[in-house]
N, C-alpha and C positions, 0 to 999 in steps of 0.2 A: 322969479325963480321958484317960488313955492308952488305955483301952479304947474310948472314943468315937472317938478318932483312928484306932485300928486298924480299927474297924468301917467308918469313913468311907473309909479308905484302900482297903479291900477292895471296897466297894460303888460308890464314885465312878467308877472306870473303866467298870463295867458300865452305869451310868446315862449316862455320857458317850457311849459307843458308841451307845446307843439314841437319845439326843437328836440326835446327829450324823446318824443315818439319818433321823430325823423332820424335822430342819431341811433336809436335802438334798431330801426329797420336797416340802416347802413351797416351796423355791426352784426347783422344777422341774428339779433336777439328775438326778432319776430319777423314774419314775412307779411306781405300785403293781405293774404287771405286771413291771417290771424288778426290783423288790424281791423279788417272789415267785420270779422266775427265779433270782435270786441266792441266795435261801434254799434252793432246790432244789439248786443247786451246792454250797452249804455242806454239806448233809446227804448229798449223793452223793459228794463228793470230799474237802473239807477236814475235816469232822468225822470221817469214817472214818479219815483219816490220823492225826488227833489221838488217836483211841481206840486205833488200832493201836500207835502209839508208846508210849502209857501202859501198855498191856497187856504188850507184849513186853519192857519194861524192869523189870517187877516183880521184886523180889528174893525169889526162892523160898526162900532160906536164912532169911529173916525169917518165913516161914510165911504162909499165907493165913488170913484171919480168917473161918472158916466160920460162926461164930456171927453175924457181921454179915450175911452173905448169907442165913442162915436167918431172921434177924429181919426183914430187908427183904422177903423173899418172903412170910413168914407174915402180916406186917402188911398187905401189899398185898392178899393174898387175903381177909383178914378185912374190910378196908375195902370191897373190891368187893362182897362178899356183903351187908354191911350196907347199902351204897348201893342195891343192886338191890331191897332190901326197903323202904328208907326213901323214896327219891326218888319212886317212884310214888304215895306218899301225899301228897307235897308239890306235885307237878306233874301236871296232867291230860293234857297233850299228849304223845303218844308221841314225836313228832319232837324234843322237848326233853329227854325223860328220859335217853336214851342219851348225849346231848351233855353233860348235867349230870354224869352218872356219870363219864365219861372226863375231864371237866374238873376233877373233884375228885381222882381217884386218879392221873392220868397227869401227872407233873411233867416239866418241861423239864430233867431231871436231867443229861443228857449235856452240855448247854451250861453250866448254872450250877454243876454239881457240880465239874467239873475247875477252873473259874475260881475258885470260892470256896476249894476245897482248896489250889490252888496259891498263892493269896494268903495264906492263913492258915498253911500248912504248909511252903511252899517248892516249888521246881520238881521236886525229886527225891522219891522214895519216896511216890508217890501210888497205890501198889498197891491198897490197900483201896478207894479210890474207883473206880479203873479196873475192878477185878473186879466190884464191885457194879453198875456201869453195864453191863458185858458180860452179866451174868446177867439184869438187870431189863429190858433192851430187848426181848427176845422176849416176856417176860411182859406188859409194858405193851401191846405190839401185839396179842397174843392177846385180852387182856381188853377192850381198846378195840373190837375187831371184834365180840366177843361182845355187848357192851353195845349197840352200834348195830344189830346184826342182830336181837337179841331185841326191842328196843323199836320197830323199824320193822315188826314183824310178820312178818318173813321167816324162812326156815329157815336155820339155821346151816350154812353150806357149808364143811366142813372142807378139801376140796382147795384152795379159794381162799385160805383162811387159811394153809395150809401153803406154798402158792406165794408168798404175800406175805412169809412169814418167810424162806424160803430165798433170796429175791432182795433182801432188805433189805440195803443196803450197810453199815449199822451193825453188823448181826449178822455179816455176812461178814468185816468188818474185825476184829471181836472174836475170831472163830474163828481167823483167820489169825494174830492176835497171840498167841493161846494156843498154836497149833501151833509158832510160832517160839520161844515161851518154853519150852515143855516139851521140844522136840526139841533145844534148845541150838544151833540153827543160827546161825552168825555171818554176818549180812548185810554185804555190802560197803558201804563208806562212802558211795558215791554214792547208794545206795538210802536209807540211814538219814538222810542229809542232806536228801534230797528230801522224805521223809515227815515229817521233823521240821519243815522250813520250811512245808510245807503245813498242818501242824497248828497252827502259830503264827498262821496267818491266820484260823483257824476262829472263835474267840470274837469278835474285833472285827467281822468281816464278818457273822457270823450276827446279832449284836445290832443292827448298823446296818441290816441288811435287815429285821429285826423292827420297828425304829423307822420304816422307810419304809412299812410296811404299816399303821401305826396309823390307825384311823378312829374318831372319837368320835360319829358320827351314829347315829341309830336306837336310842339307849339306852332311851328310854321304852317302846318296844314289848316289851322283854324285861327290864325292871328287876328284877322280883321274882326270877326264876330266876337272873339275873346276880348279884344281891346274895347269894343263898344259896350259889351255887357259889364265888364269890370268897372269902366268909367261911370256908367250909369248907376251901377249898384252902390259904389263907394263914394261917389262925388255928387252926381246929379240928384239922386234920390234924397240924401241927407240935406244937401244945401237947400233944395226947394222946400221940402216938407218941414224941416226944422226951423227954417226962417219963418215960414207961415205960423208954425206953432208958437214961436217966440212972440210974434205980433199979436197972436190970439190970447196971449197971457199965460201960457204954460210955464211953470217954474218948478224948482225943487225936484222931488222924486218923479213927478209927471214928466218933466223934461228929460230927466235922467233915463226914464223908461223909454222915451221916444228916441233917444240917441242910438242905442244899439238896435232898436226896431228898424230904423232906416239905414244905419251905418254898419251893421254887422255883415259878415260875409254871407254868401249864398249858402242855404241849408245843405248839409251833407246828403240828406235824403233825396235831393234833387237828382243826384247822380244815379242812385238806384232806380228811381222812378223813370228816368230817361231810358235806362236799360230795359225796363219792363214794358215800356210803351213805344218802342221803336224810334226813339229820338236819337240824336247824335250824342252817344254816351261819352265819346272821346272829348267833345267840346264841353259837355256837362262836367266831366271830371276836371278839366283844366280851369273852368270857371270856379269851381270849389277851391281848387288849389291856390289860384292867384288872388281871389278875393280874400281868402283866409290869411295869406301872407301880408298883403298890402293893407288890409283893414286894421292891422295892429298899428300902423303909422297914421292912417286917416282918423281912426277913433282917438288916438293920442292927440292929434291936432285939434279935433273938435272939443275934447275935454279942456285943453289949454285955453281955447278961445272962450268957451262958456264960463270957465272959472274966472278968467280975466274980466269978463263982463258981469261977474257976480250973478249969473242966472241960476246957479245952484251951488 
């Protein structure tokens, strides 16, 4: 019973933030455009501040878990290659193929990763999670662009990919955090207080904005690819890669970091990217919506199982 309560304690705030945003939209306190604008603010200002803070306070004396970074990178690349081979066999429409591929491998790790890790491990010592986020953000972006470019029949334009990477605020904040961390620069209190307070706003505001964007219409038109993507994202991915991680000996914060890495819903940014790159944005939006709703329950289940097995 204690493990059920702990899992509920971790997941309930995330669900509450989403439902608050959804209720606010239904009550006309904000519309979808406002929620989308707020979401852009979160990923341009608040989330970079949160990531910067968690990277710069990493305890280097405790060491960096390079095996965790290697495992996350290799598993993502393997997943991407397998999906590029498998999804075209399951889906005939090119506009949906790239969307399904990024919907499966590209998790909303930055949002759910730190939130779950902080709830299960505590406010401090989230270095493994922060470093994994800092490394995986560029990889997620590159692979998502590749998937959408390949399956819309276009030529992969590397200058555009590189430009998107170097101007990505999440990547910039990660690099700045690493610079401060390794240089040993001591930032004045007025800066750290500001970035810390901005970071605290990130998770509640991002989840509320996500709830405000929820739309349940038009599911029938994309039901089959939606079911395939949601099942692969929330069940197949975490079952395969978390099982392998356990057998490889990952425990504690490392395993906690991998849980939302594989089990979190599809990244909200995948919807915007699908719009910009001629993918099926209707399907992309439904994938974000339903993985976000159902992940609350699947993550809950994984937490209960892992706590029962004393894996963290």
